[in-house]
C-alpha positions in Angstrom: 0.0 0.0 0.0 1.2 3.5 -0.7 2.1 5.3 2.5 0.9 8.5 0.8 -2.6 7.1 0.6 -2.7 6.2 4.2 -1.3 9.6 5.2 -3.9 11.4 3.1 -6.7 9.4 4.6 -5.4 10.0 8.2 -5.1 13.8 7.5 -8.6 14.0 6.2 -9.8 11.9 9.2 -8.0 14.2 11.6 -9.7 17.3 10.1 -13.1 15.7 10.3 -12.7 14.8 14.0 -14.0 17.9 15.7 -13.8 16.8 19.3 -11.5 17.2 22.4 -7.9 16.4 21.8 -7.8 13.3 24.0 -10.7 11.7 22.1 -9.2 12.7 18.8 -5.9 11.0 19.7 -7.8 7.8 20.6 -9.9 7.8 17.5 -6.8 8.5 15.3 -5.0 5.7 17.0 -7.8 3.3 16.2 -8.1 4.5 12.6 -4.3 4.1 12.1 -4.5 0.5 13.5 -7.4 -0.3 11.0 -5.5 1.2 8.1 -2.3 -0.6 9.0 -4.1 -3.9 9.3 -5.7 -3.3 5.9 -2.3 -2.4 4.4 -0.9 -5.7 5.6 -3.7 -7.6 4.0 -3.7 -5.5 0.8 -0.2 -4.3 0.0 -1.2 -2.9 -3.4 -4.2 -0.9 -2.2 -4.6 2.7 -3.1 -6.6 5.6 -1.6 -9.7 4.6 -3.6 -9.4 1.1 -2.0 -9.3 2.7 1.4 -12.4 4.7 0.8 -14.2 1.6 -0.6 -13.3 -0.4 2.5 -13.8 2.2 5.2 -15.9 4.9 3.5 -14.9 8.5 3.2 -12.8 9.8 6.2 -15.6 12.1 7.1 -18.1 9.2 7.3 -15.7 7.2 9.5 -15.2 10.3 11.7 -19.0 10.7 12.0 -19.3 7.1 13.2 -16.5 7.6 15.8 -18.0 10.9 17.0 -21.3 9.2 17.8 -19.6 7.7 20.8 -19.0 11.1 22.4 -21.3 13.3 24.6 -23.0 15.9 22.4 -22.2 18.7 24.8 -18.5 17.8 24.6 -18.6 17.9 20.8 -20.4 21.2 20.8 -17.7 22.8 23.1 -15.0 21.5 20.8 -16.8 22.8 17.7 -17.2 26.2 19.3 -13.6 26.3 20.4 -12.4 25.4 16.9 -14.6 28.1 15.4 -13.3 30.8 17.6 -9.7 29.8 17.1 -10.2 29.9 13.4 -11.7 33.4 13.6 -8.7 34.7 15.4 -9.1 34.5 19.1 -11.1 33.9 22.2 -13.8 36.3 23.4 -13.3 37.6 26.9 -16.4 35.7 28.2 -15.3 32.3 26.7 -13.5 31.1 29.9 -16.9 31.0 31.7 -18.1 28.3 29.4 -15.6 25.7 30.6 
């Protein structure tokens, strides 16, 4: 299997996992294990084969995120939104 395909899949999976960093690390570890096992069984597989076997990275992430508390996911989504917009509002710390 091409390492490039696995890396590409993992990058897209990481971007799709909008959750607390601890949960993201666990989910990425599980995803990497799945991809490595698939790579051992299918050494000639390409990115398309990965998406055929596991679905799009966004779909896999959605399935993983269903295991989390919705309130936890919402906090992570809001945090990501504010960081992308350039900072934290002064009242943000009261939400945690």
